[in-house]
N, C-alpha and C positions, 0 to 999 in steps of 0.2 A: 348180806355182805358184811365181811369182817371190818371192824374198825381199823383205821389206818395204823394205829400204834400197837395193835394186838399181834402177839407172836403166834406163829403156828405151833401146834403141840410138839413137833419134832425139834424146832429151834429152842423152845422153852426147855425141853428135856436136855438138849446139848448144853445150854447155859448152866443149868443146875448141875449137870455132870462135871463141867469144867470148874465150877465153884468147889465141888468136892475134891477134885484133883488138886486144886490150889491148896486146900486144907492139908492134904497129904504131903504136898511139896514143902509146906511150911513146917510140918511135923518132921520132915526129913532134913531140916536145917536152912531152908531158904527163907528170906524175908518175904513179907507179903508183896512188896514191890517186885522183887526178883521173880516170885512165882507168877504174878500177873503178867509181867513182861515176857517171861518164857512162854507162857500159854499163848499170848498174843502173837509172838514171833513164830510160833510153831503151830498155829491154829489148824492148818490143813492136816498135819500129822496127828494132832489130837482128835480131830474130827474123824479121821480114818480109824483111830483106836476105838472111838465111841461106836462107830458103825460096825466095827469088828466084834463088838460085844465085851470089850474089856471093862472091868470095874474101874472106878476112879483110883482105887488103891493100886491095881495092876498097872494102870497108865502112869501113875506117879513113879512107881518102881522102875518102869521102862525109862522114864525121863531122867531119873536119878542115876541110872546105871552107867 
């Protein structure tokens, strides 16, 4: 049985992907706080992009468009 605080591999991959998206949003001019807030507010949309196979860079471009 998995430990209570362990993330499943899919969730861990999504978190890592969002962290990379955050870096691209920052490179595009957002502050770290703005990038994090945007991802949190739009997490369902970003999750869809993740499962659609977009790279973090592509997702950030979509968000900045």
